[in-house]
C-alpha positions in Angstrom: 0.0 0.0 0.0 2.7 2.5 1.1 6.5 2.2 0.6 9.0 4.9 1.4 12.6 4.4 0.2 15.2 6.8 1.6 12.8 9.8 1.5 14.1 13.2 2.4 12.5 16.7 2.2 14.5 19.9 2.4 13.1 23.4 2.7 14.7 26.9 2.5 14.9 28.6 5.9 14.5 32.1 4.5 18.1 33.1 5.2 19.7 31.5 2.3 20.2 28.1 4.0 18.2 24.9 4.0 16.9 22.5 6.7 15.8 18.9 6.4 12.2 18.2 7.4 12.7 14.5 6.6 16.0 12.6 6.3 16.3 9.2 4.8 13.0 7.8 5.9 12.2 4.1 5.1 9.1 2.2 6.0 6.1 0.3 4.5 2.5 0.0 5.4 0.6 -3.0 4.2 -2.9 -3.1 2.7 -5.5 -2.7 5.4 -2.9 -1.9 8.1 -3.3 0.8 10.7 -0.3 2.7 12.2 0.4 5.9 14.2 3.0 8.4 13.1 4.3 10.1 16.3 6.9 12.6 17.3 7.4 16.1 18.7 6.1 19.2 17.0 8.2 19.8 13.9 9.4 16.2 13.7 8.1 15.9 10.1 4.8 14.1 10.6 2.7 16.6 8.5 5.4 16.8 5.9 5.3 13.1 5.4 1.5 13.1 5.0 1.8 15.9 2.4 4.2 13.9 0.4 1.9 10.9 0.4 -1.0 13.0 -0.8 1.3 14.6 -3.5 0.7 18.1 -2.1 4.5 18.2 -2.2 7.2 16.1 -3.8 10.3 14.8 -1.9 13.8 16.3 -2.4 15.2 12.7 -2.6 13.9 9.2 -2.4 11.0 7.2 -3.8 7.4 6.9 -2.6 5.0 4.2 -3.8 1.4 4.4 -2.9 -1.2 1.8 -4.1 1.4 0.5 -6.6 2.0 4.0 -8.0 5.5 5.5 -8.0 4.6 9.1 -7.1 7.9 10.4 -8.4 6.9 9.3 -11.9 3.3 10.4 -11.7 2.6 13.3 -14.1 0.8 16.4 -12.8 -2.4 15.5 -14.7 -2.7 12.3 -12.8 -2.4 13.8 -9.3 -6.2 14.2 -8.9 -6.6 10.5 -9.8 -4.1 9.6 -7.1 -5.9 11.7 -4.5 -9.3 10.1 -5.3 -7.9 6.9 -3.8 -7.1 8.7 -0.6 -9.2 9.9 2.3 -7.5 12.9 3.9 -8.5 14.2 7.4 -7.2 17.5 8.7 -7.1 18.8 12.2 -9.0 22.0 11.3 -11.5 20.1 9.1 -11.2 22.5 6.2 -15.0 22.5 5.8 -16.6 25.2 3.6 -18.7 27.3 6.0 -21.0 28.6 3.2 -22.0 25.0 2.1 -24.2 22.5 3.9 -22.8 19.4 5.5 -24.2 17.4 2.6 -22.4 19.6 0.0 -19.1 19.4 2.0 -19.2 15.6 2.1 -20.2 15.4 -1.5 -17.3 17.5 -2.8 -14.9 14.5 -3.7 -17.8 12.8 -5.6 -18.8 15.9 -7.5 -15.2 16.4 -8.5 -15.1 12.9 -9.9 -18.2 13.5 -12.0 -20.4 10.9 -10.2 -24.2 11.1 -11.0 -26.5 12.8 -8.5 -28.4 9.7 -7.4 -25.2 7.9 -6.5 -23.8 11.0 -4.7 -26.9 11.2 -2.6 -26.7 7.6 -1.7 -23.0 7.6 -0.7 -23.2 10.9 1.2 -26.1 9.7 3.4 -24.3 6.4 4.0 -21.1 8.2 5.0 -23.0 10.5 7.4 -24.7 7.5 8.9 -21.4 5.8 9.5 -20.1 8.8 11.5 -23.3 9.5 13.4 -24.5 12.6 11.6 -27.7 11.3 10.1 -30.3 14.1 9.8 -27.6 16.9 9.9 -26.9 17.0 6.2 -28.9 20.3 5.7 -27.0 22.2 8.4 -24.0 24.4 7.8 -20.7 23.5 9.6 -20.8 26.6 11.8 -23.8 25.3 13.8 -22.1 21.9 14.5 -20.1 21.2 17.6 -16.3 20.7 17.3 -16.7 16.9 17.4 -19.5 17.0 14.8 -17.4 19.1 12.5 -14.6 16.6 12.7 -16.9 13.7 12.0 -18.2 15.6 8.9 -14.6 15.9 7.8 -14.2 12.2 8.3 -17.4 11.5 6.3 -15.9 13.6 3.4 -12.7 11.6 3.6 -14.4 8.2 3.4 -17.3 9.0 1.1 -15.3 7.8 -2.0 -14.5 4.5 -0.2 -10.7 5.0 -0.3 -8.2 2.2 0.2 -6.0 4.5 2.4 -6.9 7.2 5.0 -4.4 9.8 6.0 -5.2 11.7 9.2 -3.2 14.7 10.4 -3.7 15.3 14.1 -7.5 14.5 13.8 -8.3 15.2 17.4 -5.9 17.9 18.4 -8.7 20.3 19.5 -11.1 17.8 21.1 -11.5 16.5 24.6 -10.7 12.9 25.6 -14.2 11.6 25.1 -14.6 13.0 21.6 -11.1 11.9 20.8 -12.0 8.3 21.7 -15.0 8.6 19.4 -12.9 9.8 16.4 -10.2 7.2 16.9 -12.8 4.4 17.3 -14.3 5.5 13.9 -10.8 5.2 12.3 -10.3 1.8 14.0 -13.6 0.7 12.5 -12.6 1.7 9.0 -9.3 -0.3 9.5 -11.2 -3.3 10.6 -13.2 -3.2 7.4 -10.0 -3.4 5.3 -9.0 0.3 4.9 -5.3 1.2 5.5 -5.0 4.1 8.0 -2.0 6.2 8.8 -2.5 8.7 11.6 -0.1 11.5 12.6 -0.8 12.2 16.3 0.9 13.4 19.4 -1.8 11.7 21.5 0.1 8.8 23.0 -3.0 7.8 25.1 -4.7 6.8 21.9 -1.6 5.0 20.6 -1.5 2.9 23.8 -5.3 2.5 23.9 -5.6 1.1 20.4 -2.4 -0.9 20.5 -1.4 -0.4 16.9 2.0 0.0 15.2 3.9 3.2 16.1 6.3 4.9 13.7 8.4 7.5 15.7 9.9 10.6 14.0 12.6 12.7 15.6 13.9 15.8 13.8 13.0 14.3 10.5 14.5 10.8 11.1 12.5 7.6 11.7 14.0 6.5 15.0 11.5 3.8 16.0 9.0 1.3 14.6 7.2 -0.8 17.1 5.8 -3.1 14.4 2.3 -4.5 14.4 0.8 -5.0 17.9 
């Protein structure tokens, strides 16, 4: 599903120098596997997820996702690659001038799916995350936990083989965090691969899944599958 081979990412520091956000990272994630990406703030977790989503391309190394070599993927095929992913952000990135239904439907509309199938899939996704009956509301009237669940519904509405989640519960309390991580665990149990960047070690220990540890851009630990 995912394979990183000697992946590095270098950025300019604004003073004519460069710094390495990632250095020589190697790991693989199997089909249907769930793992946590952990580390201090600035360790490179978000950078790694952006590379997997082809928001950025690495300075060095090779990334393979779902049998695609991302380094050889032409720009015109980037949208096709992203359709196979479900991406969950800490800040949801919901459009406040659209309804919950419209927000969740966005990936399907972009793919050109017909309205009947869009309606069916959106309502199924909202049901999975416990938001049935809230499709006509705007995100601003939802609670923080409901907004995050709407973001998850949007991420899984296209039935992706891989979910990438970047600090999905950073602004939520412990009870709501448990709800969100239990949803992610449920998708994993139904065969979806899940990679979560998180500093919440309580959730890592609670769910007992593999932990990949980043420190200053280097992969310094891999607990393997629990």
